[in-house]
C-alpha positions in Angstrom: 17.7 108.8 117.7 19.6 108.2 114.5 20.4 111.9 114.1 21.6 112.0 117.8 23.9 109.1 117.0 25.3 110.7 113.8 25.8 114.1 115.5 27.6 112.4 118.4 29.9 110.4 116.1 30.8 113.5 114.1 31.0 115.9 117.0 28.3 118.1 115.6 26.1 120.3 117.8 22.4 120.6 117.0 22.8 124.2 116.0 25.5 123.3 113.6 23.3 120.6 112.1 20.5 123.2 111.6 22.9 125.6 109.9 24.4 122.9 107.7 20.9 121.7 106.7 19.1 125.0 106.2 16.5 124.4 108.8 15.8 126.3 112.0 17.5 125.2 115.3 14.0 124.9 116.8 13.2 122.3 114.2 16.2 120.2 115.1 15.8 120.6 118.8 12.1 119.6 118.7 13.0 116.6 116.5 15.4 115.4 119.1 12.6 115.1 121.6 12.0 111.4 122.1 8.3 111.9 122.6 8.0 113.3 119.1 7.0 110.5 116.7 6.1 112.3 113.5 8.8 113.9 111.5 8.3 114.9 107.8 10.5 113.2 105.3 11.4 116.6 103.7 13.0 117.6 107.0 14.9 114.3 107.2 16.1 114.8 103.6 17.4 118.3 104.4 19.2 117.0 107.5 20.7 114.2 105.5 21.8 116.6 102.8 23.5 118.8 105.4 25.3 115.7 106.8 26.2 114.7 103.2 24.5 111.3 103.5 21.8 109.7 101.5 18.4 108.7 102.8 19.5 105.1 102.2 22.5 105.5 104.4 20.4 107.2 107.1 17.8 104.5 107.2 20.4 101.7 107.1 21.3 102.2 110.7 20.7 99.3 113.1 18.3 101.4 115.1 15.7 100.8 112.2 16.3 97.1 112.2 14.8 96.8 115.7 11.6 98.7 115.0 8.4 96.7 115.3 5.8 96.8 112.5 3.2 99.4 113.2 0.3 97.8 111.4 -0.5 94.1 111.7 
């Protein structure tokens, strides 16, 4: 959801994000599927590089503040 938010804010289409980041469009589109829960950090890093943001900036979004702890 964070990449959806950033793309919407910047007016970037998913194909553009793929091109900017050096990943395939199918990778970006499959990642945008809300049912998908496991995304490798190397893909997140490439997308952040393409958007010219750090991993810290990416994970500082309020969407991550609302996540519940997975292991209790």
